N, C-alpha and C positions, 0 to 999 in steps of 0.2 A: 829353456826358459827363454834364451836370447832371442827367439821368434814369435815369442808372446805379444800380444798389446798390452796395456794398461789395463785394461776392464777384465782380460782373461787373466792377467795375474792374481788380480783382486779376488776373483771368483775362486779360483786355486785356494789361493792362501785364506780366502773366509769360509772354504769346504774343509779346511785342517784345522784352523782357531775359530770354530762357532760362536765362541764369547766372546770374540773382540772385532773391534771395527778397524778394518784394514783399508789404508790409502797407500796408491803406490804412485811413485813418479818415473819416469824415464828421462834423464837427464841426456844432455847435448852429445855424453862421449858413449852411450847406450848402456850405463852401470844403471841401477835400480837404487831408490829409495824407498822404504816402507815404512810409515807410519802406523803403529798399533798402537792402539786404546783397549785396554783391557776392562773387564766386566769391572772392576773396580775403579774403573777412571783414570789409572794410570797411563800416561801416554809414553810411546817407545820410538825411537826412530833409528832404524838402521841404514846408513848411507854410503854410496859408493860399492852397491853388491854387484860385483863383476857377474854378469847373467851368465855367461859363456860357460861358467863352472858348474854350474847345475843344470843336468840335463834330464830327463826323462822323470819319471815318479820317484826314481831314487834322488834325482838332484832335489825335486820339492820336497820330499819328506827331511833331506839334510837339512835344509833352508829352512824349514819349520822347526826343526830342532835348535838350529843356530840362534833363530829369534828367541824362542824361549826359554833357553839360556840366557841371551841376553835382557831377558825381562825378568829373570832372577837373580842376575846378578846386579840388575838395578835395584829392585826390592831391596835387596840385602845391606847394598851401599845405604839406600835412603833409610834403615830403618838404624844405621850404626851414626846418623846427625844428630 
């Protein structure tokens, strides 16, 4: 993922999360921020992702799993309030 462009990252993540809208930003330090809008219009931002930790298809799958986990945790915490 560390060699992918913003549009390539958005396309790959969108393919794995087809019901979500994905907007990526590559920060000055090379890290990645991912803004995800779910089908229920909930918005999640995952910031400062070290792209060098996510290699190939396995890395993409791991990042998608982590995004989904963040979405679930965020929903659970918003349901508690």
